[in-house]
C-alpha positions as a Python dict, from the first residue, in 0.01 Angstrom:
ca = {
    (1, 'X'): (0, 0, 0),
    (2, 'X'): (-30, 263, -272),
    (3, 'X'): (26, 138, -621),
    (4, 'X'): (100, 369, -910),
    (5, 'X'): (-83, 313, -1237),
    (6, 'X'): (97, 386, -1564),
    (7, 'X'): (-70, 544, -1868),
    (8, 'X'): (-93, 193, -2021),
    (9, 'X'): (-301, 71, -1729),
    (10, 'X'): (-25, -143, -1576),
    (11, 'X'): (37, -116, -1203),
    (12, 'X'): (386, -62, -1064),
    (13, 'X'): (536, -45, -717),
    (14, 'X'): (750, 257, -648),
    (15, 'X'): (1103, 191, -521),
    (16, 'X'): (1020, 293, -165),
    (17, 'X'): (722, 59, -159),
    (18, 'X'): (932, -225, -299),
    (19, 'X'): (1197, -159, -32),
    (20, 'X'): (932, -172, 242),
    (21, 'X'): (786, -492, 96),
    (22, 'X'): (1120, -677, 93),
    (23, 'X'): (1298, -524, 390),
    (24, 'X'): (1016, -430, 621),
    (25, 'X'): (1090, -122, 828),
    (26, 'X'): (1464, -151, 896),
    (27, 'X'): (1737, -395, 809),
    (28, 'X'): (2072, -463, 967),
    (29, 'X'): (2354, -642, 788),
    (30, 'X'): (2624, -820, 985),
    (31, 'X'): (2900, -777, 724),
    (32, 'X'): (3139, -1047, 839),
    (33, 'X'): (2862, -1303, 879),
    (34, 'X'): (2712, -1200, 544),
    (35, 'X'): (3052, -1237, 371),
    (36, 'X'): (3089, -1592, 508),
    (37, 'X'): (2734, -1678, 401),
    (38, 'X'): (2786, -1529, 53),
    (39, 'X'): (3105, -1734, 12),
    (40, 'X'): (2914, -2047, 115),
    (41, 'X'): (2647, -1963, -145),
    (42, 'X'): (2913, -1930, -414),
    (43, 'X'): (3073, -2257, -307),
    (44, 'X'): (2742, -2446, -315),
    (45, 'X'): (2654, -2307, -659),
    (46, 'X'): (3000, -2381, -797),
    (47, 'X'): (3022, -2735, -660),
    (48, 'X'): (2673, -2837, -775),
    (49, 'X'): (2727, -2680, -1120),
    (50, 'X'): (3048, -2877, -1176),
    (51, 'X'): (2924, -3195, -1006),
    (52, 'X'): (2645, -3217, -1263),
    (53, 'X'): (2902, -3166, -1539),
    (54, 'X'): (3118, -3444, -1397),
    (55, 'X'): (2825, -3682, -1359),
    (56, 'X'): (2652, -3617, -1693),
    (57, 'X'): (2921, -3547, -1958),
    (58, 'X'): (3005, -3850, -2173),
    (59, 'X'): (3310, -3674, -2321),
    (60, 'X'): (3464, -3607, -1979),
    (61, 'X'): (3837, -3683, -1989),
    (62, 'X'): (3929, -3584, -1634),
    (63, 'X'): (3838, -3357, -1350),
    (64, 'X'): (4058, -3207, -1086),
    (65, 'X'): (4062, -3027, -756),
    (66, 'X'): (4321, -2759, -692),
    (67, 'X'): (4379, -2426, -524),
    (68, 'X'): (4180, -2249, -798),
    (69, 'X'): (3877, -2476, -761),
    (70, 'X'): (3737, -2758, -969),
    (71, 'X'): (3862, -2825, -1321),
    (72, 'X'): (3656, -3020, -1572),
    (73, 'X'): (3825, -3130, -1896),
    (74, 'X'): (3600, -3247, -2179),
    (75, 'X'): (3662, -3323, -2543),
    (76, 'X'): (3348, -3161, -2678),
    (77, 'X'): (3141, -2857, -2603),
    (78, 'X'): (2862, -2945, -2356),
    (79, 'X'): (2516, -2981, -2507),
    (80, 'X'): (2270, -2698, -2434),
    (81, 'X'): (2051, -2947, -2250),
    (82, 'X'): (2337, -3036, -2015),
    (83, 'X'): (2419, -2669, -1955),
    (84, 'X'): (2053, -2603, -1872),
    (85, 'X'): (2059, -2895, -1626),
    (86, 'X'): (2374, -2756, -1466),
    (87, 'X'): (2219, -2409, -1425),
    (88, 'X'): (1888, -2542, -1291),
    (89, 'X'): (2051, -2783, -1045),
    (90, 'X'): (2294, -2521, -915),
    (91, 'X'): (2015, -2262, -892),
    (92, 'X'): (1789, -2494, -692),
    (93, 'X'): (2069, -2587, -453),
    (94, 'X'): (2157, -2220, -406),
    (95, 'X'): (1792, -2128, -350),
    (96, 'X'): (1764, -2386, -72),
    (97, 'X'): (2084, -2274, 99),
    (98, 'X'): (2000, -1904, 63),
    (99, 'X'): (1651, -1958, 204),
    (100, 'X'): (1786, -2142, 507),
    (101, 'X'): (2063, -1891, 571),
    (102, 'X'): (1849, -1578, 527),
    (103, 'X'): (1510, -1678, 663),
    (104, 'X'): (1551, -1979, 892),
    (105, 'X'): (1884, -1913, 1064),
    (106, 'X'): (1853, -1689, 1369),
    (107, 'X'): (2016, -1450, 1377),
    (108, 'X'): (2059, -1432, 1002),
    (109, 'X'): (2324, -1231, 819),
    (110, 'X'): (2055, -973, 736),
    (111, 'X'): (1799, -905, 1006),
    (112, 'X'): (1478, -721, 937),
    (113, 'X'): (1389, -889, 608),
    (114, 'X'): (1017, -916, 552),
    (115, 'X'): (889, -1266, 626),
    (116, 'X'): (617, -1257, 360),
    (117, 'X'): (634, -1527, 97),
    (118, 'X'): (659, -1275, -188),
    (119, 'X'): (952, -1097, -25),
    (120, 'X'): (1122, -1428, 50),
    (121, 'X'): (1081, -1547, -308),
    (122, 'X'): (1205, -1213, -441),
    (123, 'X'): (1522, -1216, -233),
    (124, 'X'): (1596, -1580, -317),
    (125, 'X'): (1533, -1514, -688),
    (126, 'X'): (1773, -1220, -675),
    (127, 'X'): (2048, -1431, -516),
    (128, 'X'): (2003, -1708, -774),
    (129, 'X'): (1988, -1459, -1062),
    (130, 'X'): (2315, -1292, -961),
    (131, 'X'): (2498, -1626, -935),
    (132, 'X'): (2354, -1749, -1265),
    (133, 'X'): (2442, -1430, -1452),
    (134, 'X'): (2799, -1447, -1323),
    (135, 'X'): (2828, -1811, -1438),
    (136, 'X'): (2673, -1723, -1777),
    (137, 'X'): (2928, -1445, -1823),
    (138, 'X'): (3209, -1690, -1742),
    (139, 'X'): (3069, -1935, -2000),
    (140, 'X'): (3044, -1662, -2263),
    (141, 'X'): (3402, -1554, -2191),
    (142, 'X'): (3523, -1915, -2225),
    (143, 'X'): (3346, -1948, -2561),
    (144, 'X'): (3508, -1639, -2709),
    (145, 'X'): (3817, -1843, -2795),
    (146, 'X'): (3691, -2201, -2791),
    (147, 'X'): (3944, -2481, -2794),
    (148, 'X'): (3804, -2833, -2814),
    (149, 'X'): (3943, -3180, -2872),
    (150, 'X'): (4308, -3270, -2812),
    (151, 'X'): (4417, -2908, -2781),
    (152, 'X'): (4167, -2848, -2501),
    (153, 'X'): (4286, -3157, -2313),
    (154, 'X'): (4651, -3053, -2345),
    (155, 'X'): (4590, -2692, -2239),
    (156, 'X'): (4358, -2776, -1950),
    (157, 'X'): (4576, -3056, -1811),
    (158, 'X'): (4890, -2845, -1840),
    (159, 'X'): (4720, -2552, -1662),
    (160, 'X'): (4588, -2784, -1389),
    (161, 'X'): (4927, -2945, -1333),
    (162, 'X'): (5093, -2603, -1319),
    (163, 'X'): (4852, -2486, -1048),
    (164, 'X'): (4900, -2801, -841),
    (165, 'X'): (4560, -2959, -901),
    (166, 'X'): (4504, -3328, -840),
    (167, 'X'): (4354, -3482, -1155),
    (168, 'X'): (4119, -3782, -1172),
    (169, 'X'): (4090, -3946, -1514),
    (170, 'X'): (3769, -4119, -1620),
    (171, 'X'): (3762, -4449, -1811),
    (172, 'X'): (3695, -4243, -2126),
    (173, 'X'): (3997, -4028, -2041),
    (174, 'X'): (4226, -4325, -1984),
    (175, 'X'): (4116, -4476, -2318),
    (176, 'X'): (4171, -4141, -2491),
    (177, 'X'): (4523, -4109, -2350),
    (178, 'X'): (4612, -4465, -2443),
    (179, 'X'): (4482, -4430, -2802),
    (180, 'X'): (4607, -4076, -2876),
    (181, 'X'): (4930, -4056, -2681),
    (182, 'X'): (5011, -4415, -2590),
    (183, 'X'): (5038, -4317, -2224),
    (184, 'X'): (4880, -4382, -1889),
    (185, 'X'): (4745, -4088, -1687),
    (186, 'X'): (5058, -4088, -1468),
    (187, 'X'): (5291, -4083, -1769),
    (188, 'X'): (5084, -3810, -1934),
    (189, 'X'): (5094, -3589, -1624),
    (190, 'X'): (5468, -3648, -1588),
    (191, 'X'): (5514, -3536, -1950),
    (192, 'X'): (5310, -3221, -1879),
    (193, 'X'): (5532, -3139, -1580),
    (194, 'X'): (5853, -3156, -1784),
}
């Protein structure tokens, strides 16, 4: 393999060489199969990301499942440590699923990928990086107009009820509703519907 040396003495692969390293000689993508696999990757990343939030957030009021996915309602902004744990956990789960679906499943959604360890790691890293960047952008967008505390609970529960989500209140959430609004979860949701 020919490597190109820069004036600074660093060695770089040219695009064609990088393509040959990752793809081998020729690749074939089964588009329908790849779309199903990509959706499963997104689902795994999304579920693990929010499952860690549900399991680790002490200020969790409720969580819900609806047609638009999972909803997690917290009183406070998540700590950076918790966000890092969410990203790492979701990334590791996605890396495992992507590795199995691309390199162990036969036939895979993309045939002709190089079976070298460096190519495998590169492809898996790319898949995880894309999912993580998309989630980071969603987090940044959500923090542009942050609403925390009671207002966040009211807005998130009202939005969830409007979309038909089923909400599950935590013990912290039931205590919060009883102290702040003097209501049970059922009464609170009924008030949001009217």
